[in-house]
C-alpha positions in Angstrom: 23.4 -9.2 16.0 25.9 -12.5 16.2 26.1 -14.7 13.2 25.1 -17.5 15.2 21.3 -15.6 16.2 21.0 -14.7 12.6 21.3 -18.2 11.2 19.0 -19.5 13.9 16.4 -16.9 12.5 17.0 -17.8 8.9 16.7 -21.4 9.8 13.3 -20.9 11.5 12.4 -19.0 8.6 13.5 -21.9 6.2 11.5 -24.1 8.1 8.3 -22.0 8.4 8.4 -21.5 4.5 9.5 -25.0 3.6 6.6 -26.8 5.8 4.3 -24.1 4.0 5.5 -25.3 0.7 4.8 -28.9 1.9 1.2 -28.1 3.7 0.6 -26.3 -0.1 1.6 -29.7 -2.4 -0.2 -31.9 0.0 -3.5 -29.4 -0.3 -2.8 -29.6 -4.2 -2.9 -33.7 -4.2 -6.0 -33.5 -1.9 -8.1 -30.9 -4.2 -6.8 -33.2 -7.1 -8.0 -36.7 -5.5 -11.6 -34.9 -4.7 -11.9 -33.5 -8.1 -10.8 -36.9 -9.7 -13.6 -38.7 -7.4 -16.0 -36.5 -8.3 -15.6 -37.1 -11.7 -15.2 -40.9 -11.5 -18.9 -41.1 -10.1 -20.1 -39.3 -13.0 -18.8 -41.2 -16.0 -18.6 -44.8 -17.5 -15.5 -47.7 -17.4 -13.2 -46.4 -20.2 -13.1 -42.9 -18.9 -12.5 -44.1 -15.4 -9.6 -45.7 -16.3 -8.2 -42.7 -18.1 -8.9 -40.7 -15.1 -7.5 -43.1 -12.7 -4.1 -43.1 -15.0 -4.4 -39.4 -15.2 -4.8 -39.2 -11.3 -1.8 -41.6 -10.3 0.8 -39.5 -12.6 -0.6 -36.4 -10.5 -0.3 -38.2 -7.2 3.5 -39.4 -8.2 4.3 -35.9 -9.6 3.2 -34.1 -6.2 4.9 -36.7 -4.1 8.0 -36.8 -5.8 7.7 -32.5 -5.6 7.3 -32.8 -2.0 10.1 -35.1 -1.4 12.2 -33.0 -2.9 11.3 -29.8 -1.1 11.6 -31.8 2.0 14.7 -32.9 1.4 16.5 -29.4 0.6 14.6 -28.1 4.1 16.7 -31.2 6.1 19.5 -30.8 4.0 19.7 -27.1 4.4 19.1 -27.3 8.1 21.8 -29.8 8.8 24.4 -27.8 7.0 23.8 -24.6 8.4 23.8 -26.6 12.1 26.9 -28.2 11.4 28.3 -24.8 10.0 27.1 -23.1 13.1 29.4 -25.8 14.8 32.6 -25.6 12.7 32.4 -28.7 10.5 32.8 -27.5 7.0 31.1 -30.7 5.3 30.3 -29.0 2.2 33.7 -28.1 1.5 34.8 -31.5 2.1 32.1 -32.8 -0.1 33.5 -30.0 -2.9 37.0 -30.9 -2.5 36.3 -34.5 -3.1 34.4 -34.4 -6.1 37.0 -31.8 -7.6 39.6 -34.2 -6.8 37.7 -37.4 -8.4 36.6 -35.4 -11.9 40.6 -34.6 -12.2 41.3 -38.2 -11.6 39.0 -39.4 -14.4 40.0 -36.5 -16.6 43.5 -36.8 -16.1 44.0 -40.6 -17.9 
């Protein structure tokens, strides 16, 4: 098999597993909201406020995790597509970072 075919297969597998992970995170958020709604229907005002703050924290964590996963998947796919076309952007970024680090340490 050629390298391009293997990279394309890897990209497809990465998409499938990446979106499966994102779907799992959104499923977790849905279950959390459903459980919180059931708990809020049964308790008083002070406990409602505490549970509301907990749910908001969980929602923020899930959204951050899903954003990180989506960013990683998109970045990996873009890097793969660029590498398949002969554009080695990661090498250029790495060399720029090294130049900046050397210039900041040298003075």
